[in-house]
N, CA and C atoms as an extended XYZ file, in Angstrom:
588
Properties=species:S:1:pos:R:3:atomname:S:1:resname:S:1:resid:I:1 pbc="F F F"
N       -18.327       -4.391      -13.375 N   MET     1
C       -17.109       -4.673      -14.494 CA  MET     1
C       -15.688       -3.926      -14.006 C   MET     1
N       -14.818       -4.701      -14.332 N   ILE     2
C       -13.102       -4.046      -14.043 CA  ILE     2
C       -12.886       -3.660      -15.042 C   ILE     2
N       -12.721       -2.653      -14.598 N   ILE     3
C       -11.518       -1.770      -16.014 CA  ILE     3
C       -10.158       -1.823      -16.150 C   ILE     3
N       -10.051       -1.911      -17.209 N   GLU     4
C        -8.419       -2.063      -17.724 CA  GLU     4
C        -7.600       -0.959      -17.648 C   GLU     4
N        -6.367       -1.062      -16.929 N   LYS     5
C        -5.667        0.090      -16.928 CA  LYS     5
C        -5.598        1.011      -18.472 C   LYS     5
N        -5.642        2.393      -18.201 N   ASN     6
C        -5.070        3.217      -18.949 CA  ASN     6
C        -4.270        3.853      -18.720 C   ASN     6
N        -4.391        5.455      -19.852 N   ASN     7
C        -3.402        6.309      -19.189 CA  ASN     7
C        -3.766        7.140      -17.908 C   ASN     7
N        -5.168        7.008      -17.859 N   ASP     8
C        -5.678        7.359      -16.472 CA  ASP     8
C        -5.598        6.885      -15.464 C   ASP     8
N        -4.738        7.052      -14.280 N   VAL     9
C        -4.751        5.968      -13.349 CA  VAL     9
C        -5.830        6.482      -12.447 C   VAL     9
N        -6.043        7.518      -11.979 N   LEU    10
C        -7.164        7.741      -11.202 CA  LEU    10
C        -9.162        8.035      -11.748 C   LEU    10
N       -10.039        7.366      -10.746 N   VAL    11
C       -11.090        7.073      -10.982 CA  VAL    11
C       -12.142        7.881      -10.305 C   VAL    11
N       -13.397        7.827      -10.774 N   ASP    12
C       -14.285        8.045       -9.471 CA  ASP    12
C       -14.137        8.168       -7.850 C   ASP    12
N       -14.720        9.765       -7.536 N   GLU    13
C       -14.227        9.717       -5.922 CA  GLU    13
C       -14.792        8.839       -4.910 C   GLU    13
N       -15.704        8.161       -5.543 N   LYS    14
C       -16.337        7.069       -4.898 CA  LYS    14
C       -15.744        6.136       -4.244 C   LYS    14
N       -14.641        6.074       -5.204 N   PHE    15
C       -13.809        4.840       -4.983 CA  PHE    15
C       -12.791        5.149       -4.664 C   PHE    15
N       -11.598        4.543       -3.970 N   LYS    16
C       -10.462        4.950       -3.297 CA  LYS    16
C        -9.339        3.824       -3.381 C   LYS    16
N        -8.260        4.333       -3.813 N   TRP    17
C        -6.996        2.992       -3.699 CA  TRP    17
C        -6.713        2.485       -2.381 C   TRP    17
N        -6.487        1.217       -2.667 N   TYR    18
C        -5.944        0.517       -1.298 CA  TYR    18
C        -4.746       -0.612       -1.798 C   TYR    18
N        -3.906       -0.634       -0.650 N   ALA    19
C        -2.784       -1.104       -1.200 CA  ALA    19
C        -3.006       -2.741       -0.355 C   ALA    19
N        -2.883       -3.994       -1.026 N   LEU    20
C        -2.931       -5.232       -0.910 CA  LEU    20
C        -1.482       -5.922       -0.675 C   LEU    20
N        -1.294       -6.561        0.832 N   TYR    21
C        -0.096       -6.860        0.056 CA  TYR    21
C        -0.277       -8.612        0.321 C   TYR    21
N         0.721       -9.395       -0.762 N   CYS    22
C         0.276      -10.736       -1.034 CA  CYS    22
C         1.465      -11.535       -1.325 C   CYS    22
N         1.273      -12.760       -1.436 N   ALA    23
C         2.442      -13.728       -1.847 CA  ALA    23
C         3.490      -13.328       -2.597 C   ALA    23
N         4.967      -13.547       -1.741 N   SER    24
C         6.010      -12.971       -3.006 CA  SER    24
C         5.763      -14.345       -4.572 C   SER    24
N         6.044      -13.470       -5.524 N   ASN    25
C         6.138      -13.868       -6.960 CA  ASN    25
C         5.056      -14.330       -7.245 C   ASN    25
N         3.680      -13.632       -6.491 N   GLN    26
C         2.380      -13.932       -6.782 CA  GLN    26
C         1.474      -12.918       -7.216 C   GLN    26
N         1.948      -11.990       -7.381 N   GLU    27
C         1.071      -10.663       -8.031 CA  GLU    27
C         0.150      -10.579       -9.102 C   GLU    27
N         0.960      -11.603      -10.058 N   LYS    28
C        -0.441      -11.377      -11.375 CA  LYS    28
C        -1.252      -12.908      -11.266 C   LYS    28
N        -0.698      -13.892       -9.938 N   SER    29
C        -2.124      -14.705      -10.282 CA  SER    29
C        -2.844      -14.457       -9.121 C   SER    29
N        -2.602      -14.014       -7.969 N   THR    30
C        -3.340      -13.476       -7.565 CA  THR    30
C        -4.562      -12.267       -7.271 C   THR    30
N        -3.908      -11.422       -8.488 N   LYS    31
C        -4.838      -10.490       -9.468 CA  LYS    31
C        -5.636      -11.495      -10.189 C   LYS    31
N        -5.497      -12.083      -10.698 N   ILE    32
C        -6.253      -13.052      -11.496 CA  ILE    32
C        -7.700      -13.685      -10.594 C   ILE    32
N        -6.780      -14.040       -9.855 N   ASN    33
C        -7.604      -14.735       -8.549 CA  ASN    33
C        -8.993      -13.781       -7.715 C   ASN    33
N        -8.422      -12.556       -7.608 N   LEU    34
C        -9.267      -11.409       -7.073 CA  LEU    34
C       -10.593      -11.519       -8.196 C   LEU    34
N        -9.410      -11.077       -9.575 N   GLU    35
C       -10.864      -10.536      -10.287 CA  GLU    35
C       -11.873      -12.002      -10.586 C   GLU    35
N       -11.224      -12.909      -10.737 N   ARG    36
C       -12.236      -14.343      -10.630 CA  ARG    36
C       -13.192      -14.276       -9.406 C   ARG    36
N       -12.743      -14.130       -8.556 N   ASN    37
C       -13.810      -13.765       -7.178 CA  ASN    37
C       -14.703      -12.901       -7.561 C   ASN    37
N       -14.495      -11.573       -7.695 N   LEU    38
C       -15.434      -10.963       -7.570 CA  LEU    38
C       -16.127      -10.765       -9.001 C   LEU    38
N       -16.082      -11.654       -9.957 N   ARG    39
C       -16.957      -11.555      -11.377 CA  ARG    39
C       -18.097      -12.962      -10.753 C   ARG    39
N       -17.807      -13.826      -10.142 N   VAL    40
C       -18.652      -14.742       -9.607 CA  VAL    40
C       -18.949      -14.038       -8.428 C   VAL    40
N       -18.597      -13.452       -7.661 N   SER    41
C       -19.894      -13.045       -6.626 CA  SER    41
C       -20.830      -12.042       -6.878 C   SER    41
N       -20.306      -11.610       -8.262 N   GLY    42
C       -20.913      -10.577       -8.758 CA  GLY    42
C       -20.909       -8.702       -7.957 C   GLY    42
N       -19.409       -9.009       -7.510 N   LEU    43
C       -19.168       -7.542       -6.525 CA  LEU    43
C       -18.053       -6.928       -7.553 C   LEU    43
N       -18.108       -7.332       -8.901 N   ASP    44
C       -16.766       -6.694       -9.797 CA  ASP    44
C       -17.320       -5.212       -9.919 C   ASP    44
N       -18.753       -4.813       -9.731 N   LYS    45
C       -19.158       -3.211       -9.658 CA  LYS    45
C       -18.699       -2.513       -8.317 C   LYS    45
N       -18.008       -3.036       -7.310 N   CYS    46
C       -17.801       -2.456       -6.675 CA  CYS    46
C       -15.751       -2.070       -6.388 C   CYS    46
N       -15.667       -2.336       -7.805 N   VAL    47
C       -14.240       -2.850       -7.399 CA  VAL    47
C       -13.879       -2.082       -9.297 C   VAL    47
N       -13.047       -0.882       -9.471 N   SER    48
C       -13.491       -0.298      -10.610 CA  SER    48
C       -11.664       -0.419      -11.641 C   SER    48
N       -10.756       -0.980      -10.901 N   LYS    49
C        -8.918       -1.047      -11.095 CA  LYS    49
C        -8.225       -2.153      -10.186 C   LYS    49
N        -7.885       -3.057      -10.624 N   ILE    50
C        -6.989       -3.973       -9.787 CA  ILE    50
C        -5.618       -3.495      -10.684 C   ILE    50
N        -4.391       -3.473      -10.059 N   GLU    51
C        -3.224       -2.921      -10.716 CA  GLU    51
C        -1.938       -3.677       -9.920 C   GLU    51
N        -1.225       -4.102      -10.887 N   VAL    52
C         0.063       -4.533      -10.583 CA  VAL    52
C         0.904       -3.596      -11.134 C   VAL    52
N         1.871       -3.179      -10.484 N   PRO    53
C         2.843       -1.806      -10.824 CA  PRO    53
C         3.728       -2.450      -11.713 C   PRO    53
N         3.847       -2.244      -12.750 N   MET    54
C         5.174       -2.640      -13.944 CA  MET    54
C         5.786       -1.916      -14.239 C   MET    54
N         7.028       -2.252      -14.893 N   ASP    55
C         7.990       -1.330      -15.288 CA  ASP    55
C         8.605       -2.240      -16.579 C   ASP    55
N         9.290       -1.560      -17.482 N   LYS    56
C         9.881       -2.272      -18.769 CA  LYS    56
C        11.824       -1.906      -18.150 C   LYS    56
N        12.405       -2.774      -18.624 N   VAL    57
C        13.630       -3.265      -18.189 CA  VAL    57
C        14.196       -3.816      -19.148 C   VAL    57
N        15.497       -3.420      -19.458 N   LEU    58
C        16.356       -4.573      -20.709 CA  LEU    58
C        17.011       -5.107      -19.631 C   LEU    58
N        17.447       -6.419      -20.149 N   ILE    59
C        17.919       -7.495      -20.241 CA  ILE    59
C        18.705       -8.127      -21.322 C   ILE    59
N        19.809       -8.964      -20.754 N   ASP    60
C        20.979       -9.704      -21.652 CA  ASP    60
C        20.352      -10.858      -21.826 C   ASP    60
N        19.937      -11.158      -23.463 N   TYR    61
C        19.281      -12.714      -23.645 CA  TYR    61
C        19.890      -13.079      -24.691 C   TYR    61
N        20.482      -13.700      -24.486 N   LYS    62
C        21.511      -14.822      -25.689 CA  LYS    62
C        22.595      -13.518      -26.512 C   LYS    62
N        23.022      -12.668      -25.889 N   GLY    63
C        24.054      -11.433      -26.206 CA  GLY    63
C        23.417      -10.489      -26.877 C   GLY    63
N        21.805      -10.778      -26.709 N   LYS    64
C        21.097       -9.279      -27.106 CA  LYS    64
C        20.335       -8.780      -25.994 C   LYS    64
N        19.960       -7.181      -26.561 N   LYS    65
C        19.377       -6.465      -25.250 CA  LYS    65
C        17.388       -6.377      -25.634 C   LYS    65
N        17.042       -6.993      -24.654 N   VAL    66
C        15.531       -7.392      -24.992 CA  VAL    66
C        14.802       -6.486      -23.447 C   VAL    66
N        13.777       -6.263      -23.942 N   GLN    67
C        12.451       -5.545      -23.218 CA  GLN    67
C        11.929       -6.441      -22.527 C   GLN    67
N        11.592       -6.446      -21.319 N   ARG    68
C        10.373       -6.909      -20.892 CA  ARG    68
C         9.753       -6.449      -19.670 C   ARG    68
N         8.934       -6.729      -19.159 N   GLU    69
C         8.206       -6.103      -18.101 CA  GLU    69
C         8.385       -6.812      -16.699 C   GLU    69
N         8.703       -6.232      -15.670 N   LYS    70
C         9.298       -6.685      -14.175 CA  LYS    70
C         8.489       -5.781      -13.252 C   LYS    70
N         7.676       -6.669      -12.334 N   VAL    71
C         7.339       -6.355      -10.903 CA  VAL    71
C         7.718       -5.222      -10.344 C   VAL    71
N         7.227       -3.742      -10.133 N   VAL    72
C         8.347       -2.594       -9.301 CA  VAL    72
C         8.352       -2.517       -7.928 C   VAL    72
N         6.840       -3.346       -7.566 N   LEU    73
C         6.776       -3.277       -6.310 CA  LEU    73
C         6.465       -4.769       -5.660 C   LEU    73
N         7.399       -5.789       -5.323 N   PRO    74
C         6.775       -6.907       -5.222 CA  PRO    74
C         5.746       -6.864       -3.844 C   PRO    74
N         5.182       -8.079       -3.879 N   CYS    75
C         4.487       -8.381       -3.135 CA  CYS    75
C         3.211       -7.588       -2.472 C   CYS    75
N         3.028       -6.726       -3.534 N   TYR    76
C         2.110       -5.450       -3.491 CA  TYR    76
C         1.015       -5.523       -4.748 C   TYR    76
N        -0.562       -4.726       -4.194 N   ILE    77
C        -1.149       -4.975       -5.523 CA  ILE    77
C        -2.060       -3.673       -5.119 C   ILE    77
N        -2.271       -2.877       -6.015 N   PHE    78
C        -2.850       -2.025       -5.751 CA  PHE    78
C        -4.616       -2.207       -6.295 C   PHE    78
N        -5.529       -1.943       -5.517 N   ILE    79
C        -7.103       -1.685       -5.860 CA  ILE    79
C        -7.884       -0.592       -5.444 C   ILE    79
N        -8.499       -0.465       -6.781 N   ASN    80
C        -9.894        0.748       -6.705 CA  ASN    80
C       -11.186        0.341       -6.224 C   ASN    80
N       -11.225        0.706       -5.259 N   MET    81
C       -12.785       -0.243       -4.881 CA  MET    81
C       -13.663        0.896       -4.274 C   MET    81
N       -14.843        0.460       -4.058 N   ASP    82
C       -15.641        1.185       -3.312 CA  ASP    82
C       -16.426        0.476       -1.976 C   ASP    82
N       -15.906        0.544       -0.827 N   ILE    83
C       -15.922       -0.508        0.781 CA  ILE    83
C       -17.537       -0.277        0.663 C   ILE    83
N       -18.084        0.573        0.479 N   SER    84
C       -19.459        0.523        1.193 CA  SER    84
C       -20.465       -0.442        1.006 C   SER    84
N       -20.361       -1.063        0.408 N   ASN    85
C       -20.576       -2.841        0.392 CA  ASN    85
C       -20.073       -3.886        1.261 C   ASN    85
N       -20.638       -4.239        2.544 N   GLY    86
C       -19.819       -4.936        3.499 CA  GLY    86
C       -19.605       -6.170        2.745 C   GLY    86
N       -19.961       -6.636        1.860 N   GLU    87
C       -19.469       -7.921        1.369 CA  GLU    87
C       -17.625       -7.652        0.552 C   GLU    87
N       -17.611       -6.575        0.295 N   ILE    88
C       -16.247       -6.839       -0.604 CA  ILE    88
C       -15.165       -6.831        0.241 C   ILE    88
N       -14.999       -6.239        1.853 N   LEU    89
C       -13.836       -6.547        2.177 CA  LEU    89
C       -13.511       -8.045        2.485 C   LEU    89
N       -14.278       -8.834        3.016 N   PRO    90
C       -14.081       -9.826        3.326 CA  PRO    90
C       -13.793      -11.196        1.843 C   PRO    90
N       -14.374      -11.031        0.848 N   LEU    91
C       -14.138      -11.329       -0.115 CA  LEU    91
C       -12.793      -11.275       -0.794 C   LEU    91
N       -12.443       -9.533       -0.364 N   VAL    92
C       -10.970       -9.017       -0.789 CA  VAL    92
C        -9.776      -10.085       -0.176 C   VAL    92
N       -10.166       -9.885        1.299 N   ARG    93
C        -9.422      -10.379        2.312 CA  ARG    93
C        -9.364      -11.990        2.400 C   ARG    93
N       -10.102      -12.615        1.597 N   GLY    94
C       -10.278      -14.123        1.657 CA  GLY    94
C        -9.967      -14.721        0.252 C   GLY    94
N        -9.579      -13.813       -0.806 N   THR    95
C        -8.800      -13.984       -1.675 CA  THR    95
C        -7.284      -15.011       -1.382 C   THR    95
N        -7.389      -16.396       -2.471 N   LYS    96
C        -5.774      -16.615       -2.285 CA  LYS    96
C        -4.360      -15.689       -2.960 C   LYS    96
N        -3.844      -15.729       -1.771 N   GLY    97
C        -2.901      -15.037       -2.265 CA  GLY    97
C        -2.553      -13.782       -1.545 C   GLY    97
N        -4.133      -13.330       -0.993 N   VAL    98
C        -3.994      -12.020       -0.363 CA  VAL    98
C        -3.346      -12.349        0.891 C   VAL    98
N        -2.500      -11.614        1.554 N   LEU    99
C        -2.286      -11.213        3.375 CA  LEU    99
C        -2.963      -10.667        4.151 C   LEU    99
N        -3.202       -9.402        3.509 N   GLY   100
C        -4.011       -8.145        4.420 CA  GLY   100
C        -3.957       -6.867        3.616 C   GLY   100
N        -4.319       -5.964        4.000 N   PHE   101
C        -4.576       -4.485        3.201 CA  PHE   101
C        -2.968       -4.131        4.104 C   PHE   101
N        -2.152       -3.179        3.307 N   ILE   102
C        -1.158       -2.518        4.136 CA  ILE   102
C        -1.604       -0.753        4.111 C   ILE   102
N        -1.468       -0.661        5.208 N   ASN   103
C        -2.104        1.007        5.781 CA  ASN   103
C        -0.480        1.993        5.560 C   ASN   103
N        -0.550        3.020        4.663 N   PRO   104
C         0.221        3.848        4.293 CA  PRO   104
C         0.638        4.900        5.838 C   PRO   104
N        -0.446        4.939        6.651 N   SER   105
C         0.072        5.407        7.955 CA  SER   105
C         1.337        5.011        9.019 C   SER   105
N         1.121        3.447        9.035 N   ASP   106
C         2.273        3.018        9.681 CA  ASP   106
C         2.634        1.556        8.872 C   ASP   106
N         2.560        1.425        7.720 N   GLY   107
C         3.259        0.342        6.910 CA  GLY   107
C         3.074       -1.011        7.638 C   GLY   107
N         1.952       -1.194        8.722 N   LYS   108
C         1.808       -2.479        8.490 CA  LYS   108
C         0.279       -2.793        8.066 C   LYS   108
N         0.743       -4.356        8.167 N   SER   109
C        -1.000       -5.244        7.295 CA  SER   109
C        -1.733       -5.104        8.290 C   SER   109
N        -3.015       -4.718        7.943 N   ARG   110
C        -4.118       -4.611        8.713 CA  ARG   110
C        -5.204       -5.365        7.909 C   ARG   110
N        -6.319       -5.788        9.325 N   LEU   111
C        -7.813       -6.513        8.473 CA  LEU   111
C        -8.451       -5.047        7.937 C   LEU   111
N        -8.839       -4.183        8.265 N   THR   112
C        -9.503       -2.955        7.990 CA  THR   112
C        -8.580       -1.903        7.294 C   THR   112
N        -8.738       -1.714        5.677 N   PRO   113
C        -8.170       -0.827        5.280 CA  PRO   113
C        -8.119        0.572        5.314 C   PRO   113
N        -6.840        1.354        4.876 N   GLU   114
C        -6.816        2.534        5.097 CA  GLU   114
C        -6.467        3.061        3.495 C   GLU   114
N        -7.358        3.885        3.016 N   PRO   115
C        -6.974        4.603        1.574 CA  PRO   115
C        -5.614        5.418        1.300 C   PRO   115
N        -5.108        4.870        0.152 N   LEU   116
C        -3.827        5.712       -0.053 CA  LEU   116
C        -4.136        7.063       -1.115 C   LEU   116
N        -3.403        8.070       -0.244 N   LYS   117
C        -3.355        9.448       -1.238 CA  LYS   117
C        -3.216        9.201       -2.546 C   LYS   117
N        -4.492       10.186       -3.839 N   ASN   118
C        -3.615        9.647       -4.979 CA  ASN   118
C        -2.615       10.152       -5.574 C   ASN   118
N        -1.363       11.076       -4.811 N   SER   119
C        -0.518       11.258       -4.992 CA  SER   119
C         0.852       10.138       -4.961 C   SER   119
N         0.139        9.675       -4.131 N   GLN   120
C         1.080        8.314       -3.929 CA  GLN   120
C         0.963        6.671       -4.744 C   GLN   120
N        -0.263        7.227       -5.249 N   VAL   121
C        -0.921        5.765       -6.371 CA  VAL   121
C         0.008        6.177       -7.546 C   VAL   121
N         0.043        7.866       -8.038 N   GLU   122
C         0.584        8.111       -9.027 CA  GLU   122
C         1.860        8.143       -9.220 C   GLU   122
N         2.965        7.544       -8.062 N   LYS   123
C         4.193        7.178       -8.346 CA  LYS   123
C         4.317        5.999       -8.786 C   LYS   123
N         3.824        4.976       -8.683 N   PHE   124
C         4.029        3.948       -8.909 CA  PHE   124
C         3.347        3.335      -10.320 C   PHE   124
N         2.584        4.221      -10.754 N   PHE   125
C         1.838        4.434      -12.273 CA  PHE   125
C         2.913        4.560      -13.446 C   PHE   125
N         4.047        5.246      -12.731 N   LYS   126
C         4.642        6.182      -13.652 CA  LYS   126
C         5.694        4.966      -14.342 C   LYS   126
N         5.633        4.737      -16.283 N   VAL   127
C         6.601        3.595      -16.665 CA  VAL   127
C         7.474        4.557      -17.467 C   VAL   127
N         8.912        4.140      -17.426 N   SER   128
C         9.391        3.944      -17.811 CA  SER   128
C        10.317        3.526      -19.182 C   SER   128
N        10.956        3.839      -20.340 N   VAL   129
C        11.603        3.123      -21.233 CA  VAL   129
C        13.192        2.922      -20.910 C   VAL   129
N        13.626        2.116      -20.844 N   PRO   130
C        14.841        2.138      -20.475 CA  PRO   130
C        15.813        2.255      -21.217 C   PRO   130
N        17.055        3.238      -21.112 N   GLU   131
C        17.831        3.463      -22.093 CA  GLU   131
C        18.953        2.941      -21.558 C   GLU   131
N        19.951        2.953      -22.769 N   GLU   132
C        21.693        2.311      -22.447 CA  GLU   132
C        22.403        3.406      -21.467 C   GLU   132
N        23.053        2.981      -20.347 N   ASN   133
C        23.679        4.079      -19.895 CA  ASN   133
C        24.562        4.649      -20.091 C   ASN   133
N        25.283        5.104      -20.370 N   THR   134
C        26.434        6.555      -20.899 CA  THR   134
C        27.165        7.142      -20.176 C   THR   134
N        26.757        7.099      -19.330 N   SER   135
C        27.214        8.194      -17.965 CA  SER   135
C        28.705        7.850      -17.336 C   SER   135
N        28.956        6.838      -17.337 N   GLY   136
C        30.412        5.850      -16.798 CA  GLY   136
C        30.158        6.413      -15.359 C   GLY   136
N        29.194        6.909      -14.050 N   VAL   137
C        28.981        7.135      -13.090 CA  VAL   137
C        29.145        5.800      -12.471 C   VAL   137
N        30.466        5.827      -11.228 N   LYS   138
C        30.414        4.515      -10.533 CA  LYS   138
C        29.515        4.819       -9.514 C   LYS   138
N        29.062        3.759       -8.471 N   PHE   139
C        28.387        3.465       -7.664 CA  PHE   139
C        29.003        2.845       -6.579 C   PHE   139
N        29.228        3.113       -5.142 N   ASN   140
C        29.497        2.704       -3.943 CA  ASN   140
C        28.323        2.110       -3.286 C   ASN   140
N        29.046        0.817       -2.201 N   ILE   141
C        27.949        0.764       -1.599 CA  ILE   141
C        27.707        1.599       -0.429 C   ILE   141
N        26.486        1.811        0.361 N   GLY   142
C        26.285        3.260        1.260 CA  GLY   142
C        26.152        4.454        0.570 C   GLY   142
N        26.382        4.884       -0.657 N   ASP   143
C        26.227        5.817       -1.665 CA  ASP   143
C        24.847        6.317       -1.359 C   ASP   143
N        24.779        7.722       -1.048 N   ARG   144
C        23.189        7.971       -0.934 CA  ARG   144
C        22.732        8.257       -2.663 C   ARG   144
N        21.096        7.877       -2.888 N   VAL   145
C        21.150        8.444       -4.085 CA  VAL   145
C        19.624        8.671       -4.356 C   VAL   145
N        19.071        9.078       -5.444 N   ARG   146
C        17.488        9.575       -5.818 CA  ARG   146
C        17.552        8.625       -6.996 C   ARG   146
N        16.210        8.358       -6.882 N   ILE   147
C        15.757        7.614       -8.439 CA  ILE   147
C        15.131        8.636       -9.027 C   ILE   147
N        15.540        8.900      -10.330 N   ILE   148
C        15.124        9.617      -11.392 CA  ILE   148
C        14.179        9.153      -12.507 C   ILE   148
N        13.977        7.790      -12.564 N   GLU   149
C        13.143        7.041      -13.733 CA  GLU   149
C        12.279        5.905      -12.925 C   GLU   149
N        11.068        5.966      -13.728 N   GLY   150
C        10.192        4.556      -13.168 CA  GLY   150
C         9.477        4.885      -12.161 C   GLY   150
N         8.719        3.651      -11.756 N   ALA   151
C         7.348        4.077      -11.105 CA  ALA   151
C         8.220        4.905       -9.438 C   ALA   151
N         9.536        4.719       -9.356 N   PHE   152
C         9.887        5.243       -7.667 CA  PHE   152
C        10.136        6.601       -7.801 C   PHE   152
N        10.423        7.206       -9.053 N   ALA   153
C        11.415        8.386       -9.385 CA  ALA   153
C        10.731        9.530       -7.707 C   ALA   153
N        11.870       10.006       -7.716 N   THR   154
C        11.809       10.553       -6.452 CA  THR   154
C        12.220       10.072       -5.111 C   THR   154
N        12.186        9.058       -5.229 N   PHE   155
C        12.410        8.549       -3.771 CA  PHE   155
C        14.319        8.460       -3.602 C   PHE   155
N        14.524        8.278       -2.500 N   GLU   156
C        15.476        8.264       -1.666 CA  GLU   156
C        16.123        7.203       -0.840 C   GLU   156
N        17.340        6.882       -1.021 N   GLY   157
C        17.855        5.911       -0.563 CA  GLY   157
C        19.130        5.440       -0.312 C   GLY   157
N        19.736        4.399        0.267 N   ASN   158
C        21.174        4.345        0.142 CA  ASN   158
C        20.988        2.843       -0.765 C   ASN   158
N        22.380        2.816       -1.257 N   ILE   159
C        23.039        1.393       -2.177 CA  ILE   159
C        23.051        0.462       -1.048 C   ILE   159
N        22.812       -0.663       -1.563 N   GLU   160
C        23.323       -1.628       -0.686 CA  GLU   160
C        24.070       -3.066       -1.352 C   GLU   160
N        23.683       -2.707       -2.991 N   ALA   161
C        24.392       -3.646       -3.274 CA  ALA   161
C        24.551       -2.889       -4.830 C   ALA   161
N        25.821       -3.554       -5.527 N   VAL   162
C        25.858       -3.147       -6.278 CA  VAL   162
C        26.675       -4.434       -7.914 C   VAL   162
N        25.733       -4.506       -8.799 N   ASP   163
C        25.928       -5.308       -9.740 CA  ASP   163
C        26.653       -5.045      -11.158 C   ASP   163
N        27.949       -4.405      -11.254 N   SER   164
C        28.475       -4.040      -12.289 CA  SER   164
C        28.676       -4.603      -13.843 C   SER   164
N        27.892       -6.005      -13.500 N   SER   165
C        27.912       -6.378      -14.717 CA  SER   165
C        26.256       -6.302      -15.472 C   SER   165
N        25.498       -6.361      -14.924 N   LYS   166
C        24.287       -6.118      -15.203 CA  LYS   166
C        23.674       -4.702      -15.129 C   LYS   166
N        24.732       -3.884      -14.517 N   LYS   167
C        24.572       -2.367      -14.390 CA  LYS   167
C        23.397       -2.106      -13.336 C   LYS   167
N        23.357       -2.831      -12.428 N   ILE   168
C        22.350       -2.851      -11.367 CA  ILE   168
C        22.515       -2.219      -10.150 C   ILE   168
N        22.162       -1.701       -9.561 N   VAL   169
C        22.053       -1.195       -7.668 CA  VAL   169
C        20.907       -1.432       -6.634 C   VAL   169
N        21.238       -2.039       -5.750 N   LYS   170
C        20.385       -2.475       -4.978 CA  LYS   170
C        19.990       -1.161       -3.613 C   LYS   170
N        19.080       -0.493       -3.816 N   VAL   171
C        18.434        0.947       -2.785 CA  VAL   171
C        17.660        0.549       -2.038 C   VAL   171
N        18.282        1.021       -1.321 N   CYS   172
C        16.736        0.603        0.041 CA  CYS   172
C        16.380        1.827        0.534 C   CYS   172
N        14.922        1.718        0.497 N   VAL   173
C        14.254        3.199        0.366 CA  VAL   173
C        13.134        2.508        1.359 C   VAL   173
N        12.330        3.744        1.535 N   LYS   174
C        10.905        3.691        2.750 CA  LYS   174
C         9.616        3.709        1.916 C   LYS   174
N         8.886        2.816        1.882 N   ILE   175
C         7.558        2.474        1.009 CA  ILE   175
C         6.593        2.518        2.173 C   ILE   175
N         5.988        2.973        2.409 N   PHE   176
C         4.683        3.278        3.642 CA  PHE   176
C         5.192        2.610        4.764 C   PHE   176
N         6.159        3.633        5.103 N   SER   177
C         7.043        3.726        6.438 CA  SER   177
C         7.658        2.315        6.514 C   SER   177
N         7.962        1.231        5.705 N   ARG   178
C         8.511        0.046        5.746 CA  ARG   178
C        10.081        0.305        4.638 C   ARG   178
N        10.742        0.065        4.988 N   GLU   179
C        12.398       -0.237        4.285 CA  GLU   179
C        12.248       -1.690        3.429 C   GLU   179
N        12.584       -1.189        1.870 N   THR   180
C        12.310       -1.816        0.694 CA  THR   180
C        13.302       -2.048        0.000 C   THR   180
N        13.967       -3.107       -0.438 N   LEU   181
C        14.769       -3.407       -1.345 CA  LEU   181
C        14.674       -3.256       -2.682 C   LEU   181
N        14.782       -2.241       -3.868 N   LEU   182
C        14.925       -2.009       -4.733 CA  LEU   182
C        15.833       -2.187       -5.788 C   LEU   182
N        15.959       -2.804       -6.938 N   GLU   183
C        16.995       -3.172       -7.640 CA  GLU   183
C        16.693       -2.395       -8.687 C   GLU   183
N        17.322       -1.358       -9.182 N   VAL   184
C        16.943       -0.304       -9.968 CA  VAL   184
C        18.605        0.089      -10.956 C   VAL   184
N        18.290        0.183      -12.216 N   ASP   185
C        19.237        0.211      -13.307 CA  ASP   185
C        20.367        1.097      -12.624 C   ASP   185
N        21.420        1.475      -13.355 N   PHE   186
C        22.074        2.863      -12.969 CA  PHE   186
C        22.112        4.009      -13.882 C   PHE   186
N        21.239        3.557      -14.974 N   GLU   187
C        20.417        5.203      -15.641 CA  GLU   187
C        19.225        5.440      -14.876 C   GLU   187
N        18.886        4.890      -14.063 N   HIS   188
C        17.776        5.579      -12.904 CA  HIS   188
C        18.011        5.865      -11.866 C   HIS   188
N        19.395        5.888      -11.386 N   VAL   189
C        19.532        6.311      -10.151 CA  VAL   189
C        20.772        7.586      -10.350 C   VAL   189
N        20.914        8.637       -9.360 N   ASP   190
C        21.723        9.981       -9.956 CA  ASP   190
C        22.026       10.061       -8.522 C   ASP   190
N        23.650       10.401       -7.994 N   LYS   191
C        24.193       10.618       -6.703 CA  LYS   191
C        24.222       12.565       -6.860 C   LYS   191
N        23.644       12.794       -7.667 N   ASN   192
C        24.311       14.741       -7.650 CA  ASN   192
C        23.030       15.202       -7.467 C   ASN   192
N        21.374       14.634       -7.252 N   LEU   193
C        20.465       15.224       -6.849 CA  LEU   193
C        19.899       15.310       -5.645 C   LEU   193
N        20.570       14.472       -4.922 N   ILE   194
C        20.019       14.862       -3.339 CA  ILE   194
C        20.440       16.083       -2.603 C   ILE   194
N        18.878       16.039       -2.032 N   VAL   195
C        18.814       17.423       -1.317 CA  VAL   195
C        18.944       17.296        0.302 C   VAL   195
N        19.956       17.992        0.421 N   ARG   196
C        20.222       18.085        2.056 CA  ARG   196
C        19.647       19.506        2.816 C   ARG   196
């Protein structure tokens, strides 16, 4: 049986976390396809959780601030499974939308998975509640910043773009040895916390 997400991200030691690479903007539908395939094949006992990391963001909708959920790591799904059953890997790889497994050691897509460390997985499931930015700090392209809230708290990177009207910066960080561009609210980054 697939267990819904609760406050405890980590589960049984027999099960390990793996990162799946999937089609862009298809994270939720790929998760649904994967759950259905596991249920139909009877292999759902080999998987304890399938997660798409989400974060709450404030958006302007008709002049009002509205809180929405946003995928924080586009093209990635995390799956906690026991791969000792030889049928599970072909089923996961053959699911519509799944492009392969991402190995944390080199960041490349592979047919055979490499488990993630629990500390890596915990970073992606931290959820924050956004607040209004009152700091007044200005950001410039090329500034080195540290993300202080949300799923990517403690990640550092360089600002690639600044959107003052939306109060968002695009920060280039390394995830699984790959450079990834993240959109982060002004209040979720800090220029003063960089460790050199």
